[in-house]
C-alpha positions as CSV (number, residue, x, y, z in Angstrom):
1,M,-47.9,2.5,-83.3
2,K,-46.1,4.1,-80.3
3,K,-47.8,5.6,-77.2
4,S,-46.5,7.1,-74.0
5,Y,-48.1,6.5,-70.6
6,K,-47.7,8.2,-67.2
7,I,-46.7,5.6,-64.6
8,E,-46.2,5.5,-60.8
9,V,-43.3,3.4,-59.6
10,D,-41.3,3.6,-56.3
11,C,-37.8,2.8,-57.4
12,A,-35.5,2.5,-60.4
13,A,-35.1,-1.3,-59.8
14,C,-38.8,-1.7,-59.9
15,A,-39.0,0.4,-63.1
16,D,-36.6,-2.0,-64.7
17,K,-38.7,-5.0,-63.7
18,M,-41.8,-3.3,-65.2
19,E,-40.0,-2.7,-68.4
20,V,-39.1,-6.4,-68.7
21,A,-42.7,-7.4,-67.8
22,A,-44.1,-5.0,-70.5
23,K,-41.7,-6.3,-73.1
24,K,-42.8,-9.9,-72.5
25,T,-46.5,-9.0,-72.9
26,P,-48.0,-10.3,-76.2
27,G,-48.8,-7.4,-78.6
28,V,-45.9,-5.3,-77.3
29,K,-43.0,-4.9,-79.8
30,D,-40.9,-2.8,-77.5
31,A,-41.2,-0.9,-74.2
32,V,-39.0,1.6,-72.4
33,V,-39.6,2.8,-68.8
34,N,-38.1,6.1,-67.8
35,F,-38.0,6.2,-64.0
36,M,-37.0,9.8,-63.7
37,A,-39.8,11.0,-66.0
38,L,-42.3,8.4,-64.7
39,K,-43.2,7.4,-68.2
40,M,-43.5,4.2,-70.1
41,N,-43.2,4.4,-73.9
42,V,-44.7,1.4,-75.7
43,E,-44.5,0.3,-79.3
44,F,-47.3,-2.1,-80.3
45,E,-47.1,-4.9,-82.8
46,E,-49.0,-4.4,-86.1
47,G,-52.8,-4.7,-85.8
48,Q,-52.9,-4.8,-82.0
49,N,-55.5,-2.9,-79.9
50,P,-53.3,-0.7,-77.6
51,K,-56.0,-0.4,-74.9
52,A,-56.4,-4.2,-74.6
53,V,-52.6,-4.8,-74.7
54,M,-52.1,-2.1,-72.0
55,E,-54.6,-3.8,-69.7
56,E,-52.4,-7.0,-70.0
57,V,-49.3,-4.9,-69.4
58,R,-50.9,-3.5,-66.3
59,A,-51.9,-6.9,-65.0
60,N,-48.4,-8.3,-65.6
61,C,-46.7,-5.4,-63.9
62,K,-49.1,-5.6,-60.9
63,K,-48.0,-9.3,-60.4
64,I,-44.5,-8.0,-59.8
65,E,-45.2,-4.8,-57.9
66,D,-48.8,-4.4,-56.6
67,E,-48.4,-0.6,-56.1
68,F,-47.3,0.0,-59.7
69,E,-49.8,2.0,-61.8
70,I,-50.1,2.9,-65.4
71,Y,-52.5,5.7,-66.2
72,L,-54.3,4.7,-69.4
């Protein structure tokens, strides 16, 4: 399953860090952050609960950049 989320991030370098953090989150098959569009596209592993996984993605990203936000 794939979903798109609106994000808030200050710079392209931070967006790259958020993409890496999202990809490392259990339950995420792939993630792509588009800094210009302020969107994160996430593909979830089979059988995963997207809401629960995205809470983990948010927590992992906030460890790197406290001002980062994902609108779930």
